Every structure is written in C-alpha cells, then in structure tokens.
N, C-alpha and C positions, 0 to 999 in steps of 0.2 A: 442396610454394606451401600457405599456410593461406585459408580461406577466408575473406572480410572477414567481420565480423561488422555488423546496419547501425549506424545510430550511433544515438545516441541517442534524436536527431532526429528517425529516420525515424522508432523503435520505437513514440513520441508522438502521428508523425507519423500513423501508419494503424492504429491506438487499437481506429478504425468499422470496421476489413476485416475483422474477426473473429471466432468468440467468444480462437479462442488468443493472437490481441495485445490484447486487451484480460486479457488476463489475464497477458500479458509484459509492460506501461503499463503498467500497476495494481504487480508488483510491482519498477518501473521507481522507480517513485514512495517504493514502501515502503521502498527500501535506497539509493535517493538516488545508486546507482551503479551503472551495466556493465563489471565483469572489475574491477572493487580501483578504477576508479576515477570518480573523482567526475564526474558532467556529470545532474545535476534538482540542483533540488530537495526534500529529501525531504517527502512529503507523507500522511502514514498515512492520513484526512478522504479527499483523494480516494483514493489508492490498496485503500482496506478497498471502498468506494465502488461500485466500476469490478469487481473482488471480489466482492458482491455484483452486479452490475449486469449480467457476465459465468453467475450460475449457479456459483460455487461460493465455494459456504458455507461449506463442512467448511478455504475452505484462507482463508476468511478469520475464520474460530473459529478458527483458527489464530495470527493472525498478532493479535487482537484479545486474544487468550489473554499473546502475547507484548506489548501492549502495556502492559493491567493488569500485569506487572508488572512492569515500564521505571514507571510511573508509578508505582506502591508505594513503586521504593525513587529517587523524589522527582522525575525525570523531568517538565520542565513541561512540555516538547513532545507530551509522550505522554498526563499529564494533561485539556489545554489539546484533546488533537484526543479522547481517550474521551470529554471532554463531551457537543463538536459532532455528536462519533459517534455518542450515544444521543441527541443531539437532534432528530434522525434519525431514528431506528429504528433506524439499525443495529447497535445496542448497546445490552443490556437493562440496571437501571441500574447503576450503574457505583458500585466499592465500592474508595474509595480509602487503604486503611491507616495 
C-alpha cells in the first residue's frame, strides 16, 4: 500500500509548523503542482519569500536564477515576480536582456 501524500491544502496550511514544512510549501508555490497535478496558483514571490524566511538562501538563489532565465526569455510572470522581489529587497537589481 502506498503512503498517502499530504494534500496541497495540508502542505500550505502546515507551512508555519516547521522549517521543513515552510520549504515544502514554498516549493509548492513555486511549481504550482505536486506529483504532476496542478493544485495551487504559482506564486514566485511568495515562494522565494518563504524560502528566505526559512533560511534556505541557496535554494532561493537557485530559483531566482531560474526566474531570471525565464524573464530573459520574455516570461511576463517571471519579469513581474523579479521586480516585486527586488522591491522587497530579496533580489539585487534585476537585469532583463
């Protein structure tokens, strides 16, 4: 019998229970899906903010780099997220080529 994974709602509701739970919730916001199923609206700003709060700066930096790549290829959602993150002071100057 396969272990039942926590639902998206559960992961998001438990975000403040532990550092690991916050990281799980942040990654869920970043990808918008769990096990290939869409279950939450993607929110790059919330994801990276939560990772920073959890002290997970290397993961946050990796995702910011990924966002920059998306922004450079013209992805409007990524461009907007980077601008918001810059205002929040979570990202240094955003360069969109």
